[in-house]
PAZA-97143 format. One record per residue: residue in three letters; residue number from 1; x, y, z of N, C-alpha, C in turn. Coordinates in nm, 3 decimals, decimal comma, padded with zeros to 5 digits. Atoms other than C-alpha are relative to their C-alpha. Last residue first. Layout:
% residues N
{site "ALA"; NUM; {X; Y; Z}; {X; Y; Z}; {X; Y; Z}}
...
END
This chain:
% residues 137
{site "ALA"; 137; {-00,061; 00,130; 00,018}; {01,301; -02,581; 10,490}; {00,124; 00,144; -00,108}}
{site "ALA"; 136; {-00,071; 00,014; 00,136}; {01,192; -02,304; 10,653}; {00,087; -00,070; -00,016}}
{site "GLY"; 135; {-00,095; 00,060; -00,007}; {00,996; -02,283; 11,051}; {-00,015; 00,015; -00,178}}
{site "THR"; 134; {00,011; -00,031; 00,087}; {00,846; -02,029; 11,221}; {00,113; -00,094; -00,044}}
{site "LEU"; 133; {-00,124; -00,056; -00,009}; {00,738; -02,109; 11,550}; {00,037; 00,027; -00,130}}
{site "GLY"; 132; {00,044; -00,170; 00,085}; {00,411; -02,129; 11,709}; {00,124; 00,059; -00,026}}
{site "PHE"; 131; {-00,025; -00,145; -00,083}; {00,569; -02,414; 11,961}; {-00,055; 00,146; -00,106}}
{site "LYS"; 130; {00,037; 00,016; -00,119}; {00,379; -02,719; 11,775}; {00,047; 00,103; 00,112}}
{site "LYS"; 129; {00,171; -00,034; -00,041}; {00,409; -02,548; 11,468}; {-00,037; -00,012; 00,123}}
{site "ALA"; 128; {00,024; -00,093; 00,001}; {00,794; -02,591; 11,482}; {-00,125; 00,063; 00,031}}
{site "VAL"; 127; {-00,102; -00,076; -00,153}; {00,842; -02,900; 11,601}; {-00,019; 00,136; 00,030}}
{site "ASP"; 126; {00,143; 00,061; -00,067}; {00,567; -03,022; 11,270}; {00,101; 00,062; 00,158}}
{site "LEU"; 125; {00,068; -00,095; 00,028}; {00,855; -02,834; 11,102}; {-00,114; -00,022; 00,051}}
{site "ALA"; 124; {-00,075; -00,087; -00,085}; {01,129; -03,057; 11,206}; {-00,140; 00,144; 00,009}}
{site "TRP"; 123; {00,076; -00,020; -00,153}; {00,917; -03,349; 11,113}; {00,030; 00,099; 00,003}}
{site "PRO"; 122; {00,106; -00,051; -00,019}; {01,029; -03,269; 10,738}; {-00,044; 00,028; 00,155}}
{site "LEU"; 121; {00,038; 00,005; -00,131}; {01,401; -03,369; 10,793}; {-00,146; 00,110; 00,036}}
{site "PHE"; 120; {00,039; 00,139; -00,043}; {01,523; -03,427; 10,432}; {-00,047; -00,037; 00,136}}
{site "SER"; 119; {00,149; 00,024; 00,068}; {01,432; -03,050; 10,348}; {-00,018; -00,184; 00,023}}
{site "ASP"; 118; {00,021; 00,071; 00,085}; {01,699; -02,957; 10,631}; {-00,100; -00,061; -00,104}}
{site "TYR"; 117; {-00,064; 00,161; -00,012}; {01,595; -02,736; 10,880}; {00,034; -00,048; -00,141}}
{site "VAL"; 116; {-00,047; 00,014; 00,102}; {01,569; -02,376; 10,988}; {00,029; -00,158; -00,053}}
{site "ILE"; 115; {-00,055; 00,085; 00,060}; {01,383; -02,340; 11,273}; {00,058; -00,032; -00,107}}
{site "CYS"; 114; {-00,011; 00,060; 00,106}; {01,283; -02,017; 11,434}; {00,071; -00,129; -00,006}}
{site "ASP"; 113; {00,136; -00,105; 00,109}; {01,188; -01,790; 11,741}; {00,008; -00,083; -00,088}}
{site "VAL"; 112; {-00,006; -00,002; 00,101}; {01,378; -02,010; 12,027}; {-00,142; 00,073; -00,098}}
{site "ASP"; 111; {00,012; -00,153; 00,082}; {01,351; -01,877; 12,338}; {00,069; -00,025; -00,136}}
{site "ASN"; 110; {00,102; -00,100; -00,079}; {01,297; -02,176; 12,600}; {00,002; 00,147; -00,073}}
{site "MET"; 109; {-00,116; -00,108; 00,008}; {01,640; -02,386; 12,570}; {-00,111; 00,137; -00,015}}
{site "ARG"; 108; {-00,110; -00,092; -00,083}; {01,471; -02,619; 12,694}; {00,070; 00,063; 00,038}}
{site "GLU"; 107; {00,103; 00,015; -00,107}; {01,134; -02,695; 12,506}; {00,123; 00,098; 00,126}}
{site "VAL"; 106; {00,099; -00,113; 00,026}; {01,280; -02,664; 12,199}; {-00,031; 00,068; 00,178}}
{site "LEU"; 105; {-00,087; -00,128; 00,015}; {01,574; -02,905; 12,296}; {-00,042; 00,150; 00,018}}
{site "GLU"; 104; {-00,034; -00,045; -00,115}; {01,289; -03,122; 12,419}; {00,069; 00,060; 00,013}}
{site "THR"; 103; {00,141; -00,064; -00,054}; {01,090; -03,074; 12,085}; {00,092; 00,001; 00,144}}
{site "LEU"; 102; {00,011; -00,120; 00,042}; {01,430; -03,168; 11,907}; {-00,125; 00,083; 00,057}}
{site "THR"; 101; {-00,134; -00,087; -00,040}; {01,474; -03,469; 12,087}; {-00,005; 00,106; -00,043}}
{site "GLN"; 100; {-00,026; -00,027; -00,103}; {01,143; -03,608; 12,023}; {00,096; 00,069; 00,090}}
{site "LEU"; 99; {00,149; -00,069; -00,030}; {01,117; -03,543; 11,658}; {00,002; 00,010; 00,146}}
{site "GLY"; 98; {-00,021; -00,213; 00,008}; {01,485; -03,627; 11,616}; {-00,102; 00,020; 00,062}}
{site "ILE"; 97; {-00,100; -00,055; -00,150}; {01,383; -04,012; 11,825}; {00,036; 00,126; -00,073}}
{site "GLN"; 96; {00,072; 00,001; -00,091}; {01,091; -04,071; 11,544}; {00,051; 00,054; 00,142}}
{site "TRP"; 95; {00,116; -00,099; -00,013}; {01,218; -03,903; 11,214}; {-00,072; -00,020; 00,148}}
{site "PHE"; 94; {-00,039; -00,175; -00,037}; {01,562; -04,027; 11,324}; {-00,100; 00,054; -00,022}}
{site "ARG"; 93; {-00,045; -00,010; -00,132}; {01,453; -04,412; 11,355}; {00,029; 00,144; 00,040}}
{site "ASP"; 92; {00,144; 00,076; -00,053}; {01,249; -04,411; 10,998}; {00,068; 00,048; 00,132}}
{site "VAL"; 91; {00,072; -00,134; 00,018}; {01,593; -04,214; 10,820}; {-00,130; -00,047; 00,134}}
{site "TYR"; 90; {-00,084; -00,142; -00,025}; {01,821; -04,466; 10,970}; {-00,143; 00,113; -00,007}}
{site "ALA"; 89; {-00,010; -00,012; -00,149}; {01,596; -04,761; 10,916}; {00,028; 00,103; 00,085}}
{site "GLN"; 88; {00,129; -00,051; -00,116}; {01,544; -04,631; 10,590}; {-00,006; -00,035; 00,078}}
{site "ASP"; 87; {00,053; -00,151; 00,014}; {01,912; -04,619; 10,485}; {-00,126; 00,015; 00,058}}
{site "SER"; 86; {00,035; -00,022; 00,202}; {01,956; -04,994; 10,580}; {00,025; 00,186; 00,047}}
{site "GLU"; 85; {00,008; 00,151; 00,106}; {02,033; -05,183; 10,942}; {00,001; 00,040; -00,152}}
{site "ALA"; 84; {00,155; 00,049; 00,058}; {02,156; -04,835; 11,114}; {00,021; -00,136; -00,092}}
{site "GLN"; 83; {00,061; 00,066; -00,085}; {02,510; -04,828; 11,263}; {-00,142; -00,056; -00,015}}
{site "ALA"; 82; {-00,065; 00,110; 00,033}; {02,670; -04,657; 10,970}; {-00,037; -00,080; 00,071}}
{site "SER"; 81; {00,086; 00,089; 00,067}; {02,365; -04,405; 11,030}; {00,123; -00,114; -00,074}}
{site "GLY"; 80; {00,062; -00,093; 00,114}; {02,526; -04,240; 11,344}; {-00,048; -00,137; -00,136}}
{site "GLY"; 79; {-00,069; -00,026; 00,167}; {02,776; -04,446; 11,488}; {-00,079; 00,044; -00,102}}
{site "LYS"; 78; {-00,161; 00,086; 00,022}; {02,761; -04,456; 11,884}; {00,036; 00,043; -00,134}}
{site "ASP"; 77; {-00,108; -00,083; -00,052}; {02,430; -04,210; 11,927}; {00,151; -00,049; -00,054}}
{site "TYR"; 76; {-00,152; 00,072; 00,036}; {02,206; -04,404; 11,663}; {00,118; 00,064; 00,058}}
{site "GLY"; 75; {00,038; 00,087; 00,031}; {01,868; -04,294; 11,763}; {00,125; -00,092; -00,025}}
{site "ASP"; 74; {00,025; 00,011; 00,124}; {01,915; -03,927; 11,610}; {-00,048; -00,209; 00,011}}
{site "SER"; 73; {-00,033; 00,139; 00,052}; {01,970; -03,806; 11,908}; {-00,073; -00,013; -00,122}}
{site "ILE"; 72; {00,191; 00,067; -00,036}; {01,943; -03,396; 11,968}; {00,085; -00,178; -00,066}}
{site "THR"; 71; {00,009; 00,131; 00,075}; {02,280; -03,184; 11,990}; {-00,133; -00,066; 00,038}}
{site "GLU"; 70; {00,051; 00,104; -00,043}; {02,372; -02,848; 12,021}; {-00,055; -00,125; -00,035}}
{site "LEU"; 69; {00,015; 00,109; 00,034}; {02,618; -02,554; 11,892}; {-00,081; -00,110; 00,123}}
{site "ALA"; 68; {00,016; 00,107; -00,079}; {02,627; -02,227; 11,914}; {-00,013; -00,116; -00,046}}
{site "ILE"; 67; {00,138; 00,084; 00,005}; {02,736; -01,995; 11,668}; {-00,004; -00,087; 00,098}}
{site "SER"; 66; {00,041; -00,008; -00,132}; {02,955; -01,689; 11,773}; {-00,120; -00,120; 00,013}}
{site "ILE"; 65; {00,081; 00,073; 00,043}; {03,248; -01,662; 11,480}; {-00,139; -00,072; 00,155}}
{site "SER"; 64; {00,129; -00,135; -00,095}; {03,492; -01,422; 11,549}; {-00,130; -00,066; 00,037}}
{site "SER"; 63; {00,092; -00,082; 00,052}; {03,742; -01,737; 11,470}; {-00,104; 00,064; 00,125}}
{site "SER"; 62; {-00,010; -00,144; 00,090}; {04,043; -01,779; 11,595}; {-00,074; 00,033; -00,035}}
{site "PRO"; 61; {-00,031; -00,080; -00,114}; {03,989; -02,112; 11,838}; {-00,007; 00,141; -00,069}}
{site "ASP"; 60; {-00,129; -00,029; -00,016}; {03,835; -02,289; 11,539}; {00,014; 00,098; 00,092}}
{site "ARG"; 59; {00,027; -00,127; 00,011}; {03,560; -02,503; 11,634}; {00,183; 00,053; -00,003}}
{site "HIS"; 58; {-00,111; -00,016; -00,049}; {03,576; -02,888; 11,548}; {00,011; 00,145; 00,022}}
{site "LEU"; 57; {-00,017; -00,122; 00,034}; {03,324; -03,112; 11,471}; {00,107; 00,061; 00,076}}
{site "SER"; 56; {-00,091; -00,001; 00,128}; {03,398; -03,509; 11,481}; {-00,014; 00,144; -00,082}}
{site "LYS"; 55; {-00,118; 00,084; -00,075}; {03,177; -03,555; 11,819}; {00,136; 00,015; -00,092}}
{site "SER"; 54; {-00,046; -00,144; -00,107}; {02,877; -03,326; 11,721}; {00,160; -00,077; 00,024}}
{site "ILE"; 53; {-00,148; -00,132; 00,096}; {02,869; -03,591; 11,407}; {00,022; 00,108; 00,109}}
{site "PHE"; 52; {-00,085; 00,048; 00,018}; {02,734; -03,881; 11,714}; {00,112; 00,127; -00,095}}
{site "TYR"; 51; {-00,097; 00,034; -00,100}; {02,539; -03,674; 11,925}; {00,141; -00,015; -00,105}}
{site "THR"; 50; {00,048; 00,121; -00,114}; {02,329; -03,540; 11,628}; {00,140; 00,000; 00,069}}
{site "THR"; 49; {-00,031; 00,116; 00,047}; {02,329; -03,185; 11,498}; {-00,009; -00,079; 00,089}}
{site "VAL"; 48; {00,045; 00,159; -00,046}; {02,140; -02,872; 11,562}; {00,094; -00,092; -00,063}}
{site "ILE"; 47; {-00,005; 00,081; 00,048}; {02,346; -02,546; 11,527}; {-00,051; -00,111; 00,031}}
{site "THR"; 46; {-00,048; 00,118; -00,056}; {02,254; -02,236; 11,694}; {-00,037; -00,087; -00,059}}
{site "VAL"; 45; {00,010; 00,139; 00,072}; {02,220; -01,911; 11,584}; {00,043; -00,109; 00,080}}
{site "LYS"; 44; {-00,113; 00,087; -00,053}; {02,199; -01,540; 11,715}; {-00,091; -00,181; -00,110}}
{site "ILE"; 43; {00,101; 00,111; -00,089}; {02,069; -01,349; 11,445}; {00,081; -00,049; 00,072}}
{site "GLY"; 42; {00,011; -00,006; -00,159}; {02,300; -01,037; 11,383}; {-00,145; -00,021; 00,055}}
{site "LYS"; 41; {00,122; -00,062; -00,030}; {02,303; -01,033; 10,997}; {-00,046; 00,051; 00,123}}
{site "ARG"; 40; {-00,009; -00,090; 00,079}; {02,631; -01,197; 11,043}; {-00,088; 00,079; -00,015}}
{site "GLU"; 39; {-00,078; -00,083; -00,147}; {02,512; -01,473; 11,251}; {00,048; 00,140; -00,051}}
{site "LEU"; 38; {00,102; -00,040; -00,089}; {02,250; -01,528; 10,946}; {00,018; 00,100; 00,133}}
{site "ARG"; 37; {00,074; -00,118; 00,093}; {02,539; -01,551; 10,678}; {-00,100; 00,073; 00,106}}
{site "LYS"; 36; {-00,104; -00,097; -00,020}; {02,757; -01,808; 10,940}; {-00,117; 00,155; -00,093}}
{site "SER"; 35; {00,056; -00,057; -00,121}; {02,422; -01,997; 10,925}; {00,070; 00,120; 00,059}}
{site "PHE"; 34; {00,108; -00,109; -00,025}; {02,409; -01,983; 10,581}; {-00,009; 00,018; 00,182}}
{site "LEU"; 33; {-00,047; -00,067; 00,047}; {02,761; -02,181; 10,550}; {-00,154; 00,131; -00,016}}
{site "LEU"; 32; {-00,133; -00,083; -00,092}; {02,688; -02,394; 10,802}; {00,055; 00,123; -00,030}}
{site "LEU"; 31; {00,074; -00,067; -00,141}; {02,338; -02,499; 10,616}; {00,114; 00,081; 00,101}}
{site "PRO"; 30; {00,078; -00,088; 00,078}; {02,560; -02,559; 10,293}; {-00,053; 00,076; 00,122}}
{site "ASN"; 29; {-00,075; -00,153; 00,036}; {02,858; -02,723; 10,500}; {-00,154; 00,130; -00,042}}
{site "ILE"; 28; {-00,070; -00,092; -00,144}; {02,637; -02,988; 10,658}; {00,016; 00,117; -00,034}}
{site "HIS"; 27; {00,089; -00,054; -00,077}; {02,428; -03,152; 10,384}; {00,022; 00,152; 00,070}}
{site "GLY"; 26; {00,092; -00,069; 00,138}; {02,653; -03,238; 10,105}; {-00,085; 00,065; 00,054}}
{site "GLN"; 25; {-00,087; -00,096; 00,102}; {02,843; -03,488; 10,358}; {-00,133; 00,080; -00,115}}
{site "ALA"; 24; {-00,096; 00,098; 00,047}; {02,574; -03,643; 10,616}; {00,020; 00,089; -00,084}}
{site "PRO"; 23; {-00,148; 00,047; -00,032}; {02,381; -03,532; 10,921}; {00,051; -00,092; -00,082}}
{site "TYR"; 22; {-00,030; 00,156; 00,012}; {02,081; -03,402; 10,779}; {00,144; -00,034; 00,037}}
{site "SER"; 21; {-00,016; 00,051; 00,122}; {02,084; -03,025; 10,899}; {-00,011; -00,147; -00,019}}
{site "LEU"; 20; {-00,008; 00,102; -00,055}; {01,916; -02,826; 11,200}; {00,032; -00,087; -00,152}}
{site "VAL"; 19; {00,011; 00,058; 00,098}; {01,925; -02,479; 11,236}; {00,045; -00,120; -00,002}}
{site "LEU"; 18; {-00,121; 00,101; -00,008}; {01,802; -02,294; 11,547}; {00,034; -00,030; -00,151}}
{site "CYS"; 17; {00,001; 00,099; 00,112}; {01,759; -01,955; 11,481}; {00,045; -00,153; 00,054}}
{site "ASN"; 16; {-00,097; 00,114; -00,033}; {01,738; -01,691; 11,816}; {-00,084; -00,120; -00,127}}
{site "ALA"; 15; {00,062; 00,065; 00,049}; {01,616; -01,314; 11,703}; {00,041; -00,154; 00,008}}
{site "LEU"; 14; {-00,075; 00,040; 00,147}; {01,841; -01,108; 11,894}; {-00,093; -00,105; -00,010}}
{site "LYS"; 13; {-00,059; 00,143; 00,024}; {01,653; -00,901; 12,124}; {-00,033; -00,089; -00,126}}
{site "SER"; 12; {-00,148; -00,005; -00,021}; {01,632; -00,500; 12,056}; {00,052; -00,165; 00,028}}
{site "SER"; 11; {00,003; -00,029; 00,154}; {01,238; -00,536; 11,967}; {00,208; 00,001; -00,047}}
{site "ALA"; 10; {00,052; 00,132; 00,059}; {01,147; -00,699; 12,307}; {00,077; 00,015; -00,175}}
{site "SER"; 9; {-00,068; 00,145; -00,029}; {01,365; -00,457; 12,506}; {00,011; -00,107; -00,093}}
{site "ALA"; 8; {-00,169; -00,019; 00,003}; {01,251; -00,126; 12,363}; {00,052; -00,145; 00,002}}
{site "LYS"; 7; {-00,007; 00,014; 00,138}; {00,886; -00,289; 12,379}; {00,135; -00,022; -00,108}}
{site "LYS"; 6; {00,000; 00,156; 00,018}; {00,933; -00,337; 12,729}; {00,002; -00,018; -00,179}}
{site "GLU"; 5; {-00,200; 00,058; 00,012}; {01,102; 00,030; 12,747}; {-00,064; -00,138; -00,003}}
{site "ASN"; 4; {-00,130; -00,058; 00,107}; {00,770; 00,155; 12,560}; {00,119; -00,072; 00,043}}
{site "ASN"; 3; {00,041; 00,065; 00,155}; {00,519; -00,015; 12,810}; {00,085; -00,020; -00,111}}
{site "GLU"; 2; {-00,044; 00,105; -00,085}; {00,720; 00,141; 13,148}; {-00,038; -00,140; -00,172}}
{site "MET"; 1; {-00,122; -00,062; 00,008}; {00,653; 00,507; 12,976}; {00,031; -00,174; 00,044}}
END
Protein backbone atom coordinates (compact mmCIF):
# COMPACT_ATOMS: atom_id res chain seq x y z
CA UNK A 1 0.00 0.00 0.00
CA UNK A 2 2.80 2.41 0.88
CA UNK A 3 4.41 1.80 -2.52
CA UNK A 4 1.12 2.72 -4.27
CA UNK A 5 0.92 5.95 -2.26
CA UNK A 6 4.45 6.87 -3.34
CA UNK A 7 3.54 6.19 -6.97
CA UNK A 8 0.38 8.29 -6.66
CA UNK A 9 2.21 11.22 -5.11
CA UNK A 10 4.99 10.99 -7.70
CA UNK A 11 2.51 10.93 -10.58
CA UNK A 12 0.52 13.85 -9.17
CA UNK A 13 3.64 16.02 -8.89
CA UNK A 14 3.64 18.83 -11.40
CA UNK A 15 6.46 18.71 -13.89
CA UNK A 16 8.80 21.67 -13.37
CA UNK A 17 10.15 23.14 -16.56
CA UNK A 18 12.84 25.81 -16.80
CA UNK A 19 12.43 28.03 -19.87
CA UNK A 20 15.56 29.90 -20.94
CA UNK A 21 15.44 32.60 -23.60
CA UNK A 22 18.23 34.46 -25.33
CA UNK A 23 18.00 37.95 -23.77
CA UNK A 24 17.09 39.95 -26.87
CA UNK A 25 14.09 41.37 -28.66
CA UNK A 26 12.29 38.71 -30.66
CA UNK A 27 13.44 35.89 -28.40
CA UNK A 28 11.75 36.56 -25.06
CA UNK A 29 8.10 36.99 -26.07
CA UNK A 30 7.72 33.72 -28.03
CA UNK A 31 9.10 31.70 -25.11
CA UNK A 32 6.97 33.67 -22.66
CA UNK A 33 3.84 32.83 -24.68
CA UNK A 34 4.94 29.18 -24.84
CA UNK A 35 5.50 29.22 -21.07
CA UNK A 36 1.99 30.52 -20.48
CA UNK A 37 0.62 27.68 -22.59
CA UNK A 38 2.61 25.11 -20.61
CA UNK A 39 1.36 26.65 -17.37
CA UNK A 40 -2.26 26.39 -18.55
CA UNK A 41 -1.62 22.69 -19.24
CA UNK A 42 -0.67 22.19 -15.59
CA UNK A 43 3.11 22.34 -15.86
CA UNK A 44 5.05 24.37 -13.31
CA UNK A 45 7.11 26.86 -15.31
CA UNK A 46 10.10 28.89 -14.25
CA UNK A 47 11.33 31.51 -16.71
CA UNK A 48 15.09 31.97 -16.54
CA UNK A 49 16.59 35.24 -17.71
CA UNK A 50 19.68 37.32 -17.08
CA UNK A 51 20.03 39.65 -14.10
CA UNK A 52 20.07 42.67 -16.40
CA UNK A 53 16.92 41.71 -18.33
CA UNK A 54 15.07 40.81 -15.12
CA UNK A 55 15.25 44.46 -14.04
CA UNK A 56 13.04 45.44 -16.98
CA UNK A 57 10.38 42.76 -16.45
CA UNK A 58 7.18 43.69 -14.67
CA UNK A 59 4.51 41.30 -13.42
CA UNK A 60 0.87 42.22 -13.92
CA UNK A 61 -0.59 42.03 -10.39
CA UNK A 62 -4.03 41.16 -11.79
CA UNK A 63 -2.71 38.18 -13.78
CA UNK A 64 -3.65 34.67 -12.73
CA UNK A 65 -0.49 33.27 -14.31
CA UNK A 66 1.81 31.71 -11.71
CA UNK A 67 5.04 31.49 -13.69
CA UNK A 68 8.12 31.87 -11.50
CA UNK A 69 11.17 33.91 -12.46
CA UNK A 70 14.80 33.03 -11.76
CA UNK A 71 17.95 34.79 -12.91
CA UNK A 72 21.36 33.71 -14.12
CA UNK A 73 24.40 35.73 -15.05
CA UNK A 74 25.53 36.38 -18.60
CA UNK A 75 28.75 37.94 -17.32
CA UNK A 76 27.41 41.44 -18.00
CA UNK A 77 25.03 41.97 -15.09
CA UNK A 78 25.08 45.77 -15.13
CA UNK A 79 24.47 46.38 -18.84
CA UNK A 80 23.69 43.16 -20.69
CA UNK A 81 24.91 42.85 -24.26
CA UNK A 82 25.46 46.63 -24.51
CA UNK A 83 28.24 46.24 -21.94
CA UNK A 84 30.14 43.74 -24.13
CA UNK A 85 32.85 44.79 -26.57
CA UNK A 86 31.07 43.01 -29.44
CA UNK A 87 28.19 40.64 -30.14
CA UNK A 88 30.64 37.75 -30.35
CA UNK A 89 32.24 38.72 -27.02
CA UNK A 90 28.77 38.71 -25.45
CA UNK A 91 27.87 35.29 -26.85
CA UNK A 92 31.23 33.80 -25.80
CA UNK A 93 30.98 35.13 -22.26
CA UNK A 94 27.32 34.15 -21.91
CA UNK A 95 28.25 30.61 -23.02
CA UNK A 96 30.90 30.40 -20.28
CA UNK A 97 29.13 32.21 -17.42
CA UNK A 98 25.59 31.20 -18.37
CA UNK A 99 26.47 27.52 -18.41
CA UNK A 100 28.01 27.84 -14.95
CA UNK A 101 25.17 29.86 -13.40
CA UNK A 102 22.41 27.74 -15.00
CA UNK A 103 24.11 24.66 -13.56
CA UNK A 104 24.12 26.31 -10.12
CA UNK A 105 20.44 27.22 -10.50
CA UNK A 106 19.42 23.65 -11.36
CA UNK A 107 21.42 22.36 -8.37
CA UNK A 108 19.78 24.92 -6.08
CA UNK A 109 16.23 24.27 -7.30
CA UNK A 110 16.63 20.49 -7.04
CA UNK A 111 13.21 19.76 -8.62
CA UNK A 112 13.69 20.56 -12.30
CA UNK A 113 12.35 18.04 -14.82
CA UNK A 114 13.21 19.67 -18.13
CA UNK A 115 14.88 22.67 -19.72
CA UNK A 116 13.34 24.39 -22.73
CA UNK A 117 15.90 26.72 -24.24
CA UNK A 118 16.34 29.17 -27.07
CA UNK A 119 18.32 27.63 -29.94
CA UNK A 120 20.80 30.52 -29.56
CA UNK A 121 21.82 28.89 -26.25
CA UNK A 122 22.80 25.31 -27.17
CA UNK A 123 24.90 24.98 -24.01
CA UNK A 124 21.65 24.70 -22.04
CA UNK A 125 21.33 21.16 -23.41
CA UNK A 126 24.70 20.34 -21.82
CA UNK A 127 23.26 21.40 -18.47
CA UNK A 128 20.14 19.29 -19.01
CA UNK A 129 22.23 16.24 -19.90
CA UNK A 130 24.48 16.74 -16.88
CA UNK A 131 21.45 16.34 -14.61
CA UNK A 132 19.69 13.66 -16.67
CA UNK A 133 16.93 16.09 -17.64
CA UNK A 134 14.99 16.40 -20.85
CA UNK A 135 16.14 19.34 -22.96
CA UNK A 136 14.32 20.89 -25.90
CA UNK A 137 15.02 23.88 -28.13
